[in-house]
C-alpha positions in Angstrom: -38.9 -13.1 36.8 -39.5 -14.4 33.3 -36.8 -15.5 30.9 -38.3 -14.1 27.8 -36.1 -14.9 24.8 -36.2 -12.8 21.7 -36.6 -14.2 18.2 -33.3 -13.7 16.3 -33.3 -11.3 13.3 -32.1 -14.2 11.2 -35.2 -16.2 12.0 -37.5 -13.3 11.2 -35.6 -12.8 7.8 -36.0 -16.5 6.9 -39.7 -16.4 7.8 -40.3 -13.3 5.7 -38.4 -14.9 2.7 -40.4 -18.1 3.1 -43.7 -16.2 3.1 -42.7 -14.2 0.0 -41.7 -17.5 -1.8 -45.0 -19.2 -0.9 -47.1 -16.2 -2.0 -45.0 -16.0 -5.2 -45.5 -19.8 -5.9 -49.3 -19.5 -5.3 -49.6 -16.5 -7.6 -47.5 -18.2 -10.3 -49.7 -21.3 -10.1 -52.8 -19.0 -10.5 -51.4 -17.6 -13.7 -50.2 -14.3 -12.4 -46.6 -13.0 -12.6 -46.1 -11.3 -9.3 -42.5 -10.4 -9.8 -41.8 -8.0 -12.7 -38.5 -9.5 -13.7 -37.5 -11.1 -16.9 -35.5 -14.4 -16.9 -32.4 -12.5 -18.1 -32.7 -10.1 -15.1 -32.9 -12.9 -12.7 -29.9 -14.7 -14.3 -27.9 -11.5 -14.2 -28.8 -10.8 -10.5 -27.9 -14.4 -9.5 -24.6 -14.2 -11.4 -23.7 -10.9 -9.7 -24.6 -12.2 -6.2 -22.5 -15.4 -6.8 -19.5 -13.4 -8.0 -19.7 -11.0 -5.1 -20.0 -13.9 -2.6 -17.1 -15.8 -4.2 -15.0 -12.6 -4.2 -15.7 -11.8 -0.5 -15.0 -15.4 0.5 -11.7 -15.5 -1.4 -10.7 -12.1 0.0 -11.6 -13.1 3.6 -9.7 -16.4 3.7 -6.0 -16.5 4.4 -4.4 -16.9 1.0 -0.7 -17.5 1.5 1.2 -17.2 -1.8 4.8 -16.5 -0.6 7.1 -19.2 0.8 7.4 -17.4 4.1 3.6 -17.1 4.4 3.2 -20.8 3.7 5.8 -21.7 6.4 4.0 -19.4 8.8 0.7 -21.2 8.2 2.4 -24.6 8.8 3.9 -23.2 12.0 0.6 -22.0 13.2 -1.0 -25.4 12.5 1.8 -27.0 14.6 1.0 -24.6 17.4 -2.7 -25.3 17.3 -2.0 -29.0 17.2 0.3 -28.8 20.3 -2.4 -27.0 22.3 -4.9 -29.8 21.7 -2.7 -32.4 23.4 
């Protein structure tokens, strides 16, 4: 019986992105513009991605604004601390 492990999708995605970046760099060094984007388009896309990532992160995290929520967070930390001992 063989223990054949599969390559993770994340590894495949990173490898593909690396290959694209290397090909892009080579073509750029050769004087060709392989990506049909203007600098403004790239800036806008990066800004949108950063905004979406920050929004998703802020939404996902536990943001306690009320006094009761803050007290509940403190109580939870106390419970987690007592379990470690």
